[in-house]
All heavy atoms as TSV, in Angstrom:
chain	resi	resn	atom	element	x	y	z
A	1	MET	N	N	2.452	18.699	0.247
A	1	MET	CA	C	1.892	18.630	-0.964
A	1	MET	C	C	0.860	17.481	-1.069
A	1	MET	O	O	1.120	16.364	-0.685
A	1	MET	CB	C	2.960	18.297	-2.013
A	1	MET	CG	C	2.358	18.141	-3.522
A	1	MET	SD	S	3.784	18.115	-4.659
A	1	MET	CE	C	4.242	16.469	-4.747
A	2	PRO	N	N	-0.429	17.857	-1.375
A	2	PRO	CA	C	-1.415	16.766	-1.330
A	2	PRO	C	C	-1.207	15.695	-2.496
A	2	PRO	O	O	-0.739	15.989	-3.579
A	2	PRO	CB	C	-2.817	17.545	-1.665
A	2	PRO	CG	C	-2.332	18.950	-2.060
A	2	PRO	CD	C	-0.913	19.057	-1.766
A	3	VAL	N	N	-1.525	14.415	-2.074
A	3	VAL	CA	C	-1.435	13.399	-3.020
A	3	VAL	C	C	-2.752	13.045	-3.653
A	3	VAL	O	O	-3.714	12.953	-2.936
A	3	VAL	CB	C	-0.895	12.101	-2.326
A	3	VAL	CG1	C	-0.827	10.947	-3.208
A	3	VAL	CG2	C	0.424	12.340	-1.690
A	4	PRO	N	N	-2.857	13.014	-4.963
A	4	PRO	CA	C	-4.254	12.768	-5.545
A	4	PRO	C	C	-4.680	11.445	-5.150
A	4	PRO	O	O	-3.995	10.456	-5.059
A	4	PRO	CB	C	-3.877	12.869	-7.046
A	4	PRO	CG	C	-2.406	13.152	-7.212
A	4	PRO	CD	C	-1.795	13.202	-5.881
A	5	ALA	N	N	-6.049	11.358	-4.953
A	5	ALA	CA	C	-6.761	10.085	-4.608
A	5	ALA	C	C	-6.528	9.033	-5.658
A	5	ALA	O	O	-6.390	7.902	-5.422
A	5	ALA	CB	C	-8.132	10.370	-4.385
A	6	LEU	N	N	-6.496	9.515	-6.880
A	6	LEU	CA	C	-6.244	8.618	-8.004
A	6	LEU	C	C	-4.962	7.732	-7.797
A	6	LEU	O	O	-4.973	6.548	-8.036
A	6	LEU	CB	C	-6.199	9.337	-9.402
A	6	LEU	CG	C	-5.938	8.429	-10.637
A	6	LEU	CD1	C	-7.146	7.436	-10.772
A	6	LEU	CD2	C	-5.843	9.382	-11.786
A	7	LYS	N	N	-3.875	8.430	-7.345
A	7	LYS	CA	C	-2.579	7.669	-7.037
A	7	LYS	C	C	-2.753	6.725	-6.020
A	7	LYS	O	O	-2.289	5.515	-6.208
A	7	LYS	CB	C	-1.636	8.712	-6.777
A	7	LYS	CG	C	-0.190	8.128	-6.871
A	7	LYS	CD	C	0.914	9.115	-6.833
A	7	LYS	CE	C	2.191	8.519	-7.284
A	7	LYS	NZ	N	3.202	9.592	-7.564
A	8	THR	N	N	-3.497	6.994	-4.989
A	8	THR	CA	C	-3.758	6.059	-3.946
A	8	THR	C	C	-4.553	4.838	-4.418
A	8	THR	O	O	-4.097	3.635	-4.251
A	8	THR	CB	C	-4.540	6.669	-2.726
A	8	THR	OG1	O	-3.903	7.833	-2.282
A	8	THR	CG2	C	-4.788	5.692	-1.681
A	9	THR	N	N	-5.621	5.046	-5.110
A	9	THR	CA	C	-6.404	3.904	-5.611
A	9	THR	C	C	-5.683	3.089	-6.755
A	9	THR	O	O	-5.755	1.943	-6.787
A	9	THR	CB	C	-7.817	4.418	-6.150
A	9	THR	OG1	O	-7.557	5.409	-7.294
A	9	THR	CG2	C	-8.564	4.996	-5.095
A	10	GLU	N	N	-4.784	3.851	-7.452
A	10	GLU	CA	C	-3.858	3.151	-8.591
A	10	GLU	C	C	-2.976	2.233	-7.756
A	10	GLU	O	O	-2.840	1.057	-8.251
A	10	GLU	CB	C	-3.132	4.214	-9.248
A	10	GLU	CG	C	-2.341	3.727	-10.323
A	10	GLU	CD	C	-1.591	5.068	-10.973
A	10	GLU	OE1	O	-2.283	5.923	-11.355
A	10	GLU	OE2	O	-0.452	4.904	-11.125
A	11	TYR	N	N	-2.351	2.641	-6.633
A	11	TYR	CA	C	-1.385	1.687	-5.930
A	11	TYR	C	C	-2.169	0.611	-5.338
A	11	TYR	O	O	-1.670	-0.582	-5.280
A	11	TYR	CB	C	-0.591	2.378	-4.958
A	11	TYR	CG	C	0.621	3.167	-5.638
A	11	TYR	CD1	C	0.827	4.556	-5.297
A	11	TYR	CD2	C	1.482	2.480	-6.334
A	11	TYR	CE1	C	1.965	5.267	-5.885
A	11	TYR	CE2	C	2.602	3.165	-6.857
A	11	TYR	CZ	C	2.852	4.458	-6.690
A	11	TYR	OH	O	3.906	5.133	-7.304
A	12	ILE	N	N	-3.316	0.767	-4.767
A	12	ILE	CA	C	-4.174	-0.256	-4.143
A	12	ILE	C	C	-4.538	-1.274	-5.228
A	12	ILE	O	O	-4.446	-2.517	-5.039
A	12	ILE	CB	C	-5.441	0.308	-3.435
A	12	ILE	CG1	C	-5.037	1.079	-2.248
A	12	ILE	CG2	C	-6.459	-0.767	-3.092
A	12	ILE	CD1	C	-6.136	1.888	-1.573
A	13	ALA	N	N	-4.849	-0.804	-6.429
A	13	ALA	CA	C	-5.206	-1.682	-7.478
A	13	ALA	C	C	-3.971	-2.428	-7.934
A	13	ALA	O	O	-4.052	-3.713	-8.243
A	13	ALA	CB	C	-5.742	-0.876	-8.697
A	14	LYS	N	N	-2.758	-1.903	-7.935
A	14	LYS	CA	C	-1.597	-2.590	-8.368
A	14	LYS	C	C	-1.231	-3.752	-7.301
A	14	LYS	O	O	-0.899	-4.831	-7.706
A	14	LYS	CB	C	-0.310	-1.683	-8.439
A	14	LYS	CG	C	-0.312	-0.992	-9.720
A	14	LYS	CD	C	0.879	-0.120	-9.919
A	14	LYS	CE	C	0.829	0.710	-11.149
A	14	LYS	NZ	N	2.201	1.189	-11.539
A	15	LEU	N	N	-1.420	-3.365	-5.984
A	15	LEU	CA	C	-1.148	-4.346	-4.907
A	15	LEU	C	C	-2.223	-5.477	-5.071
A	15	LEU	O	O	-1.818	-6.670	-4.847
A	15	LEU	CB	C	-1.220	-3.646	-3.524
A	15	LEU	CG	C	0.035	-3.041	-3.112
A	15	LEU	CD1	C	-0.240	-2.070	-1.988
A	15	LEU	CD2	C	1.087	-4.089	-2.731
A	16	ASN	N	N	-3.419	-5.119	-5.321
A	16	ASN	CA	C	-4.462	-6.193	-5.322
A	16	ASN	C	C	-4.178	-7.151	-6.508
A	16	ASN	O	O	-4.350	-8.318	-6.404
A	16	ASN	CB	C	-5.822	-5.567	-5.498
A	16	ASN	CG	C	-6.363	-5.155	-4.145
A	16	ASN	OD1	O	-6.007	-5.691	-3.166
A	16	ASN	ND2	N	-7.300	-4.186	-4.137
A	17	ASP	N	N	-3.826	-6.475	-7.575
A	17	ASP	CA	C	-3.484	-7.311	-8.880
A	17	ASP	C	C	-2.325	-8.277	-8.538
A	17	ASP	O	O	-2.231	-9.438	-9.000
A	17	ASP	CB	C	-3.183	-6.464	-10.072
A	17	ASP	CG	C	-3.103	-7.155	-11.370
A	17	ASP	OD1	O	-4.005	-7.919	-11.564
A	17	ASP	OD2	O	-2.214	-6.842	-12.120
A	18	ALA	N	N	-1.317	-7.724	-7.917
A	18	ALA	CA	C	-0.086	-8.562	-7.548
A	18	ALA	C	C	-0.497	-9.652	-6.681
A	18	ALA	O	O	-0.072	-10.877	-6.790
A	18	ALA	CB	C	1.026	-7.659	-7.010
A	19	LEU	N	N	-1.276	-9.359	-5.594
A	19	LEU	CA	C	-1.677	-10.337	-4.679
A	19	LEU	C	C	-2.680	-11.441	-5.341
A	19	LEU	O	O	-2.369	-12.641	-5.002
A	19	LEU	CB	C	-2.445	-9.702	-3.434
A	19	LEU	CG	C	-1.591	-8.905	-2.603
A	19	LEU	CD1	C	-2.474	-8.064	-1.677
A	19	LEU	CD2	C	-0.710	-9.852	-1.655
A	20	ASN	N	N	-3.483	-10.995	-6.111
A	20	ASN	CA	C	-4.589	-11.930	-6.709
A	20	ASN	C	C	-4.030	-12.732	-7.849
A	20	ASN	O	O	-4.539	-13.901	-8.075
A	20	ASN	CB	C	-5.934	-11.199	-7.064
A	20	ASN	CG	C	-6.574	-10.664	-5.905
A	20	ASN	OD1	O	-6.491	-11.164	-4.871
A	20	ASN	ND2	N	-7.232	-9.474	-6.156
A	21	HIS	N	N	-3.048	-12.272	-8.546
A	21	HIS	CA	C	-2.551	-12.977	-9.793
A	21	HIS	C	C	-1.126	-13.354	-9.670
A	21	HIS	O	O	-0.511	-13.733	-10.700
A	21	HIS	CB	C	-2.903	-12.083	-11.011
A	21	HIS	CG	C	-4.273	-11.683	-11.192
A	21	HIS	ND1	N	-4.762	-10.459	-10.920
A	21	HIS	CD2	C	-5.274	-12.485	-11.580
A	21	HIS	CE1	C	-6.108	-10.620	-11.077
A	21	HIS	NE2	N	-6.324	-11.732	-11.669
A	22	GLY	N	N	-0.499	-13.301	-8.528
A	22	GLY	CA	C	0.909	-13.640	-8.311
A	22	GLY	C	C	1.820	-12.876	-9.090
A	22	GLY	O	O	2.824	-13.363	-9.470
A	23	LYS	N	N	1.543	-11.648	-9.415
A	23	LYS	CA	C	2.363	-10.725	-10.147
A	23	LYS	C	C	3.453	-10.093	-9.293
A	23	LYS	O	O	3.252	-9.958	-8.085
A	23	LYS	CB	C	1.683	-9.729	-10.910
A	23	LYS	CG	C	0.793	-10.214	-11.930
A	23	LYS	CD	C	0.072	-9.015	-12.672
A	23	LYS	CE	C	-0.676	-9.623	-13.908
A	23	LYS	NZ	N	-1.463	-8.510	-14.576
A	24	ARG	N	N	4.679	-9.759	-9.873
A	24	ARG	CA	C	5.654	-9.231	-9.025
A	24	ARG	C	C	5.458	-7.744	-9.042
A	24	ARG	O	O	5.041	-7.096	-9.999
A	24	ARG	CB	C	7.047	-9.398	-9.774
A	24	ARG	CG	C	8.129	-8.968	-8.874
A	24	ARG	CD	C	9.480	-9.149	-9.659
A	24	ARG	NE	N	10.722	-8.743	-8.970
A	24	ARG	CZ	C	10.969	-7.466	-8.732
A	24	ARG	NH1	N	10.228	-6.492	-9.129
A	24	ARG	NH2	N	12.020	-7.202	-8.039
A	25	LEU	N	N	5.627	-7.208	-7.816
A	25	LEU	CA	C	5.538	-5.665	-7.661
A	25	LEU	C	C	6.899	-5.110	-7.925
A	25	LEU	O	O	7.962	-5.500	-7.330
A	25	LEU	CB	C	5.089	-5.457	-6.209
A	25	LEU	CG	C	4.748	-4.066	-5.891
A	25	LEU	CD1	C	3.518	-3.611	-6.618
A	25	LEU	CD2	C	4.417	-3.975	-4.416
A	26	GLY	N	N	7.032	-4.176	-8.804
A	26	GLY	CA	C	8.284	-3.574	-9.227
A	26	GLY	C	C	8.791	-2.688	-8.019
A	26	GLY	O	O	8.097	-2.300	-7.170
A	27	ASP	N	N	10.139	-2.484	-8.070
A	27	ASP	CA	C	10.817	-1.702	-7.163
A	27	ASP	C	C	10.341	-0.347	-7.130
A	27	ASP	O	O	10.186	0.321	-6.028
A	27	ASP	CB	C	12.385	-1.734	-7.302
A	27	ASP	CG	C	12.963	-3.131	-7.035
A	27	ASP	OD1	O	12.420	-3.803	-6.277
A	27	ASP	OD2	O	14.064	-3.397	-7.520
A	28	MET	N	N	9.993	0.214	-8.221
A	28	MET	CA	C	9.512	1.577	-8.285
A	28	MET	C	C	8.127	1.785	-7.682
A	28	MET	O	O	7.835	2.709	-6.953
A	28	MET	CB	C	9.518	2.149	-9.733
A	28	MET	CG	C	10.955	2.447	-10.312
A	28	MET	SD	S	11.960	3.458	-9.318
A	28	MET	CE	C	11.120	5.019	-9.496
A	29	ASP	N	N	7.275	0.750	-7.974
A	29	ASP	CA	C	6.017	0.649	-7.274
A	29	ASP	C	C	6.146	0.588	-5.825
A	29	ASP	O	O	5.399	1.303	-5.059
A	29	ASP	CB	C	5.151	-0.423	-7.818
A	29	ASP	CG	C	4.709	-0.187	-9.229
A	29	ASP	OD1	O	4.455	0.961	-9.565
A	29	ASP	OD2	O	4.432	-1.214	-9.983
A	30	ARG	N	N	6.957	-0.283	-5.291
A	30	ARG	CA	C	7.142	-0.420	-3.862
A	30	ARG	C	C	7.615	0.890	-3.254
A	30	ARG	O	O	7.211	1.328	-2.227
A	30	ARG	CB	C	8.189	-1.519	-3.542
A	30	ARG	CG	C	8.466	-1.721	-2.083
A	30	ARG	CD	C	9.420	-2.887	-1.936
A	30	ARG	NE	N	8.836	-4.147	-2.255
A	30	ARG	CZ	C	8.109	-4.834	-1.510
A	30	ARG	NH1	N	7.869	-4.432	-0.313
A	30	ARG	NH2	N	7.744	-6.117	-1.897
A	31	TYR	N	N	8.629	1.493	-3.941
A	31	TYR	CA	C	9.125	2.815	-3.464
A	31	TYR	C	C	8.005	3.867	-3.504
A	31	TYR	O	O	7.767	4.625	-2.508
A	31	TYR	CB	C	10.307	3.264	-4.322
A	31	TYR	CG	C	10.777	4.574	-4.043
A	31	TYR	CD1	C	11.713	4.824	-2.995
A	31	TYR	CD2	C	10.487	5.729	-4.749
A	31	TYR	CE1	C	12.190	6.169	-2.674
A	31	TYR	CE2	C	10.932	6.995	-4.450
A	31	TYR	CZ	C	11.829	7.201	-3.466
A	31	TYR	OH	O	12.201	8.410	-3.068
A	32	GLY	N	N	7.240	3.975	-4.554
A	32	GLY	CA	C	6.129	4.833	-4.665
A	32	GLY	C	C	5.023	4.649	-3.518
A	32	GLY	O	O	4.538	5.590	-3.017
A	33	ILE	N	N	4.745	3.349	-3.251
A	33	ILE	CA	C	3.768	3.105	-2.182
A	33	ILE	C	C	4.256	3.456	-0.877
A	33	ILE	O	O	3.646	4.155	-0.093
A	33	ILE	CB	C	3.540	1.613	-2.183
A	33	ILE	CG1	C	2.637	1.198	-3.480
A	33	ILE	CG2	C	2.762	1.142	-0.917
A	33	ILE	CD1	C	2.562	-0.342	-3.666
A	34	ASN	N	N	5.555	3.191	-0.508
A	34	ASN	CA	C	6.125	3.695	0.755
A	34	ASN	C	C	6.193	5.227	0.838
A	34	ASN	O	O	5.955	5.782	1.941
A	34	ASN	CB	C	7.562	3.089	0.953
A	34	ASN	CG	C	7.441	1.639	1.366
A	34	ASN	OD1	O	6.651	1.363	2.257
A	34	ASN	ND2	N	8.274	0.842	0.712
A	35	LYS	N	N	6.487	5.937	-0.289
A	35	LYS	CA	C	6.443	7.352	-0.166
A	35	LYS	C	C	5.061	7.876	-0.134
A	35	LYS	O	O	4.883	8.861	0.608
A	35	LYS	CB	C	7.088	7.897	-1.530
A	35	LYS	CG	C	8.590	7.646	-1.674
A	35	LYS	CD	C	9.330	8.266	-0.508
A	35	LYS	CE	C	9.715	9.687	-0.835
A	35	LYS	NZ	N	10.530	10.270	0.238
A	36	LEU	N	N	4.170	7.350	-0.729
A	36	LEU	CA	C	2.759	7.688	-0.583
A	36	LEU	C	C	2.161	7.449	0.910
A	36	LEU	O	O	1.556	8.293	1.420
A	36	LEU	CB	C	1.879	6.905	-1.668
A	36	LEU	CG	C	0.410	7.145	-1.560
A	36	LEU	CD1	C	0.117	8.703	-1.888
A	36	LEU	CD2	C	-0.436	6.218	-2.512
A	37	ILE	N	N	2.573	6.274	1.474
A	37	ILE	CA	C	2.230	6.136	2.833
A	37	ILE	C	C	2.731	7.140	3.726
A	37	ILE	O	O	1.930	7.792	4.580
A	37	ILE	CB	C	2.620	4.672	3.369
A	37	ILE	CG1	C	1.867	3.531	2.717
A	37	ILE	CG2	C	2.593	4.553	4.904
A	37	ILE	CD1	C	2.468	2.214	2.756
A	38	ASP	N	N	3.936	7.466	3.605
A	38	ASP	CA	C	4.437	8.544	4.372
A	38	ASP	C	C	3.818	9.969	4.086
A	38	ASP	O	O	3.663	10.703	5.150
A	38	ASP	CB	C	5.984	8.811	4.035
A	38	ASP	CG	C	6.944	7.635	4.591
A	38	ASP	OD1	O	6.414	6.760	5.417
A	38	ASP	OD2	O	7.955	7.416	4.075
A	39	ALA	N	N	3.484	10.236	2.875
A	39	ALA	CA	C	2.868	11.456	2.564
A	39	ALA	C	C	1.431	11.666	3.051
A	39	ALA	O	O	1.045	12.648	3.469
A	39	ALA	CB	C	2.903	11.675	1.037
A	40	ILE	N	N	0.696	10.547	3.156
A	40	ILE	CA	C	-0.700	10.628	3.489
A	40	ILE	C	C	-1.035	10.153	4.975
A	40	ILE	O	O	-2.172	10.267	5.360
A	40	ILE	CB	C	-1.643	9.890	2.585
A	40	ILE	CG1	C	-1.394	8.381	2.498
A	40	ILE	CG2	C	-1.504	10.468	1.193
A	40	ILE	CD1	C	-2.435	7.606	1.744
A	41	LEU	N	N	-0.081	9.627	5.633
A	41	LEU	CA	C	-0.317	9.037	6.998
A	41	LEU	C	C	-1.099	9.990	7.868
A	41	LEU	O	O	-2.053	9.562	8.482
A	41	LEU	CB	C	0.957	8.621	7.585
A	41	LEU	CG	C	0.971	7.772	8.917
A	41	LEU	CD1	C	-0.014	6.573	8.588
A	41	LEU	CD2	C	2.132	7.346	9.362
A	42	ASN	N	N	-0.828	11.293	8.020
A	42	ASN	CA	C	-1.517	12.166	8.802
A	42	ASN	C	C	-2.732	12.663	8.243
A	42	ASN	O	O	-3.659	13.023	8.860
A	42	ASN	CB	C	-0.583	13.284	9.244
A	42	ASN	CG	C	0.516	12.877	10.144
A	42	ASN	OD1	O	0.384	11.989	10.943
A	42	ASN	ND2	N	1.744	13.484	9.968
A	43	LYS	N	N	-2.843	12.827	6.858
A	43	LYS	CA	C	-3.983	13.393	6.221
A	43	LYS	C	C	-5.064	12.381	5.910
A	43	LYS	O	O	-6.227	12.621	5.963
A	43	LYS	CB	C	-3.585	13.937	4.972
A	43	LYS	CG	C	-2.635	15.191	5.195
A	43	LYS	CD	C	-2.027	15.789	3.858
A	43	LYS	CE	C	-0.919	16.656	4.142
A	43	LYS	NZ	N	0.181	16.353	3.326
A	44	ASP	N	N	-4.650	11.131	5.585
A	44	ASP	CA	C	-5.597	10.112	5.230
A	44	ASP	C	C	-5.179	8.701	5.830
A	44	ASP	O	O	-4.683	7.872	5.027
A	44	ASP	CB	C	-5.569	9.937	3.716
A	44	ASP	CG	C	-6.705	9.011	3.162
A	44	ASP	OD1	O	-7.478	8.609	3.836
A	44	ASP	OD2	O	-6.704	8.976	1.850
A	45	PRO	N	N	-5.254	8.581	7.070
A	45	PRO	CA	C	-4.694	7.461	7.775
A	45	PRO	C	C	-5.252	6.073	7.307
A	45	PRO	O	O	-4.579	5.148	7.409
A	45	PRO	CB	C	-4.894	7.751	9.275
A	45	PRO	CG	C	-5.884	8.805	9.306
A	45	PRO	CD	C	-5.789	9.588	8.091
A	46	VAL	N	N	-6.649	6.199	6.989
A	46	VAL	CA	C	-7.255	4.930	6.655
A	46	VAL	C	C	-6.583	4.309	5.285
A	46	VAL	O	O	-6.202	3.220	5.305
A	46	VAL	CB	C	-8.769	5.160	6.458
A	46	VAL	CG1	C	-9.465	3.908	5.862
A	46	VAL	CG2	C	-9.417	5.528	7.741
A	47	ASN	N	N	-6.427	5.069	4.292
A	47	ASN	CA	C	-5.805	4.700	3.090
A	47	ASN	C	C	-4.250	4.335	3.281
A	47	ASN	O	O	-3.803	3.408	2.732
A	47	ASN	CB	C	-5.920	5.640	1.901
A	47	ASN	CG	C	-7.300	5.413	1.285
A	47	ASN	OD1	O	-7.797	4.353	1.146
A	47	ASN	ND2	N	-7.789	6.557	0.675
A	48	ALA	N	N	-3.678	5.072	4.155
A	48	ALA	CA	C	-2.312	4.760	4.506
A	48	ALA	C	C	-2.131	3.422	5.175
A	48	ALA	O	O	-1.218	2.615	4.786
A	48	ALA	CB	C	-1.637	5.820	5.376
A	49	LEU	N	N	-3.083	3.088	6.103
A	49	LEU	CA	C	-2.937	1.820	6.785
A	49	LEU	C	C	-3.428	0.622	5.824
A	49	LEU	O	O	-2.839	-0.420	5.822
A	49	LEU	CB	C	-3.795	1.767	7.921
A	49	LEU	CG	C	-3.275	2.708	9.209
A	49	LEU	CD1	C	-4.202	2.803	10.305
A	49	LEU	CD2	C	-1.895	2.273	9.599
A	50	ILE	N	N	-4.351	0.952	4.915
A	50	ILE	CA	C	-4.726	0.010	3.962
A	50	ILE	C	C	-3.574	-0.402	3.055
A	50	ILE	O	O	-3.212	-1.520	2.830
A	50	ILE	CB	C	-5.899	0.412	3.130
A	50	ILE	CG1	C	-7.212	0.335	3.973
A	50	ILE	CG2	C	-6.127	-0.481	1.926
A	50	ILE	CD1	C	-8.341	1.008	3.372
A	51	LEU	N	N	-2.859	0.605	2.563
A	51	LEU	CA	C	-1.616	0.459	1.743
A	51	LEU	C	C	-0.602	-0.329	2.515
A	51	LEU	O	O	-0.039	-1.326	1.992
A	51	LEU	CB	C	-1.143	1.728	1.283
A	51	LEU	CG	C	-1.857	2.332	0.170
A	51	LEU	CD1	C	-1.394	3.777	-0.180
A	51	LEU	CD2	C	-1.599	1.448	-1.233
A	52	ARG	N	N	-0.372	0.089	3.728
A	52	ARG	CA	C	0.665	-0.637	4.499
A	52	ARG	C	C	0.355	-2.042	4.904
A	52	ARG	O	O	1.118	-3.007	4.693
A	52	ARG	CB	C	0.890	0.120	5.832
A	52	ARG	CG	C	2.078	-0.406	6.581
A	52	ARG	CD	C	2.249	0.326	8.000
A	52	ARG	NE	N	2.641	1.647	7.835
A	52	ARG	CZ	C	2.589	2.587	8.792
A	52	ARG	NH1	N	2.236	2.164	10.056
A	52	ARG	NH2	N	2.875	3.762	8.568
A	53	ALA	N	N	-0.880	-2.270	5.081
A	53	ALA	CA	C	-1.335	-3.726	5.422
A	53	ALA	C	C	-1.260	-4.558	4.040
A	53	ALA	O	O	-0.912	-5.797	4.063
A	53	ALA	CB	C	-2.722	-3.770	5.944
A	54	ALA	N	N	-1.639	-3.860	2.885
A	54	ALA	CA	C	-1.727	-4.756	1.696
A	54	ALA	C	C	-0.186	-4.996	1.305
A	54	ALA	O	O	0.160	-6.118	0.816
A	54	ALA	CB	C	-2.448	-3.866	0.587
A	55	LEU	N	N	0.641	-4.021	1.545
A	55	LEU	CA	C	2.064	-4.226	1.155
A	55	LEU	C	C	2.705	-5.338	2.203
A	55	LEU	O	O	3.352	-6.169	1.791
A	55	LEU	CB	C	2.883	-3.025	1.504
A	55	LEU	CG	C	4.326	-2.958	0.870
A	55	LEU	CD1	C	4.446	-3.400	-0.554
A	55	LEU	CD2	C	4.927	-1.607	1.130
A	56	ALA	N	N	2.355	-5.341	3.355
A	56	ALA	CA	C	2.854	-6.406	4.358
A	56	ALA	C	C	2.257	-7.758	3.937
A	56	ALA	O	O	2.980	-8.784	3.993
A	56	ALA	CB	C	2.330	-6.160	5.870
A	57	HIS	N	N	0.915	-7.890	3.574
A	57	HIS	CA	C	0.380	-8.956	2.978
A	57	HIS	C	C	1.147	-9.600	1.750
A	57	HIS	O	O	1.369	-10.611	1.560
A	57	HIS	CB	C	-1.151	-8.878	2.707
A	57	HIS	CG	C	-1.839	-9.996	2.216
A	57	HIS	ND1	N	-2.368	-10.934	3.019
A	57	HIS	CD2	C	-2.087	-10.519	0.955
A	57	HIS	CE1	C	-2.937	-11.987	2.330
A	57	HIS	NE2	N	-2.750	-11.756	1.107
A	58	TYR	N	N	1.475	-8.637	0.796
A	58	TYR	CA	C	2.243	-9.032	-0.347
A	58	TYR	C	C	3.618	-9.643	0.016
A	58	TYR	O	O	3.949	-10.635	-0.631
A	58	TYR	CB	C	2.455	-7.788	-1.252
A	58	TYR	CG	C	3.397	-7.983	-2.433
A	58	TYR	CD1	C	2.891	-8.636	-3.569
A	58	TYR	CD2	C	4.593	-7.657	-2.369
A	58	TYR	CE1	C	3.639	-8.875	-4.673
A	58	TYR	CE2	C	5.498	-7.861	-3.440
A	58	TYR	CZ	C	4.982	-8.434	-4.601
A	58	TYR	OH	O	5.809	-8.681	-5.689
A	59	ASP	N	N	4.226	-9.136	0.983
A	59	ASP	CA	C	5.398	-9.617	1.479
A	59	ASP	C	C	5.332	-10.812	2.284
A	59	ASP	O	O	6.326	-11.367	2.895
A	59	ASP	CB	C	6.179	-8.553	2.422
A	59	ASP	CG	C	6.676	-7.296	1.499
A	59	ASP	OD1	O	6.738	-7.492	0.231
A	59	ASP	OD2	O	6.792	-6.215	2.113
A	60	ARG	N	N	4.163	-11.296	2.453
A	60	ARG	CA	C	3.864	-12.513	3.239
A	60	ARG	C	C	4.160	-12.348	4.727
A	60	ARG	O	O	4.445	-13.154	5.504
A	60	ARG	CB	C	4.555	-13.789	2.785
A	60	ARG	CG	C	4.269	-14.058	1.274
A	60	ARG	CD	C	3.505	-15.380	1.294
A	60	ARG	NE	N	3.345	-15.862	-0.075
A	60	ARG	CZ	C	2.174	-15.717	-0.763
A	60	ARG	NH1	N	1.161	-15.053	-0.270
A	60	ARG	NH2	N	2.112	-16.166	-1.986
A	61	ASN	N	N	3.979	-11.060	5.146
A	61	ASN	CA	C	4.115	-10.704	6.622
A	61	ASN	C	C	2.802	-10.576	7.129
A	61	ASN	O	O	2.306	-9.381	7.405
A	61	ASN	CB	C	4.996	-9.326	6.608
A	61	ASN	CG	C	5.281	-8.881	8.145
A	61	ASN	OD1	O	4.831	-9.516	9.118
A	61	ASN	ND2	N	5.786	-7.748	8.269
A	62	PHE	N	N	2.255	-11.688	7.429
A	62	PHE	CA	C	0.769	-11.680	7.826
A	62	PHE	C	C	0.556	-11.051	9.247
A	62	PHE	O	O	-0.437	-10.283	9.412
A	62	PHE	CB	C	0.182	-13.096	7.714
A	62	PHE	CG	C	0.265	-13.646	6.363
A	62	PHE	CD1	C	1.115	-14.738	6.067
A	62	PHE	CD2	C	-0.486	-13.089	5.289
A	62	PHE	CE1	C	1.104	-15.287	4.840
A	62	PHE	CE2	C	-0.396	-13.593	4.080
A	62	PHE	CZ	C	0.505	-14.662	3.758
A	63	ASN	N	N	1.517	-11.202	10.137
A	63	ASN	CA	C	1.373	-10.672	11.453
A	63	ASN	C	C	1.432	-9.115	11.251
A	63	ASN	O	O	0.751	-8.320	11.920
A	63	ASN	CB	C	2.456	-11.162	12.433
A	63	ASN	CG	C	2.189	-12.551	12.775
A	63	ASN	OD1	O	1.051	-13.013	12.810
A	63	ASN	ND2	N	3.267	-13.202	13.199
A	64	GLY	N	N	2.271	-8.567	10.396
A	64	GLY	CA	C	2.465	-7.147	10.115
A	64	GLY	C	C	1.299	-6.630	9.511
A	64	GLY	O	O	0.712	-5.459	9.855
A	65	ALA	N	N	0.584	-7.407	8.605
A	65	ALA	CA	C	-0.632	-6.966	7.937
A	65	ALA	C	C	-1.775	-6.796	8.976
A	65	ALA	O	O	-2.458	-5.819	9.019
A	65	ALA	CB	C	-0.978	-7.931	6.848
A	66	ILE	N	N	-1.888	-7.809	9.861
A	66	ILE	CA	C	-2.902	-7.787	10.892
A	66	ILE	C	C	-2.656	-6.589	11.860
A	66	ILE	O	O	-3.567	-5.931	12.224
A	66	ILE	CB	C	-2.930	-9.120	11.582
A	66	ILE	CG1	C	-3.511	-10.181	10.672
A	66	ILE	CG2	C	-3.843	-9.091	12.879
A	66	ILE	CD1	C	-3.327	-11.673	11.069
A	67	ASN	N	N	-1.438	-6.491	12.373
A	67	ASN	CA	C	-1.076	-5.458	13.343
A	67	ASN	C	C	-1.410	-4.141	12.698
A	67	ASN	O	O	-1.839	-3.163	13.408
A	67	ASN	CB	C	0.386	-5.568	13.705
A	67	ASN	CG	C	0.612	-6.738	14.628
A	67	ASN	OD1	O	-0.400	-7.191	15.362
A	67	ASN	ND2	N	1.820	-7.206	14.712
A	68	ASP	N	N	-1.140	-3.832	11.430
A	68	ASP	CA	C	-1.398	-2.515	10.786
A	68	ASP	C	C	-2.812	-2.159	10.732
A	68	ASP	O	O	-3.213	-1.051	10.786
A	68	ASP	CB	C	-0.849	-2.571	9.312
A	68	ASP	CG	C	0.668	-2.279	9.316
A	68	ASP	OD1	O	1.195	-1.775	10.285
A	68	ASP	OD2	O	1.192	-2.600	8.238
A	69	LEU	N	N	-3.739	-3.217	10.782
A	69	LEU	CA	C	-5.069	-3.003	10.722
A	69	LEU	C	C	-5.774	-2.927	12.065
A	69	LEU	O	O	-7.007	-2.675	12.256
A	69	LEU	CB	C	-5.829	-4.029	9.833
A	69	LEU	CG	C	-5.410	-3.838	8.338
A	69	LEU	CD1	C	-6.127	-5.007	7.501
A	69	LEU	CD2	C	-5.925	-2.443	7.767
A	70	LYS	N	N	-5.089	-3.217	13.089
A	70	LYS	CA	C	-5.535	-3.120	14.471
A	70	LYS	C	C	-5.695	-1.670	14.975
A	70	LYS	O	O	-4.942	-0.859	14.667
A	70	LYS	CB	C	-4.732	-3.917	15.495
A	70	LYS	CG	C	-4.849	-5.342	15.380
A	70	LYS	CD	C	-4.015	-6.118	16.418
A	70	LYS	CE	C	-4.247	-7.542	16.432
A	70	LYS	NZ	N	-3.478	-8.236	17.316
């Protein structure tokens, strides 16, 4: 099932907002991001890796964020 691009950009915006303003990312958003990554990994690997790296950065897993973008 294709995932709408709007949902991808919506999650990227939520992650950016959480990172830039110190907001907490809700459990449902985290679950949705992980499900989205799994759903689009083969079809849209660039956005999947951006989401994965942004989530790793949010978790302060800087090595994971860097490794995801390599």
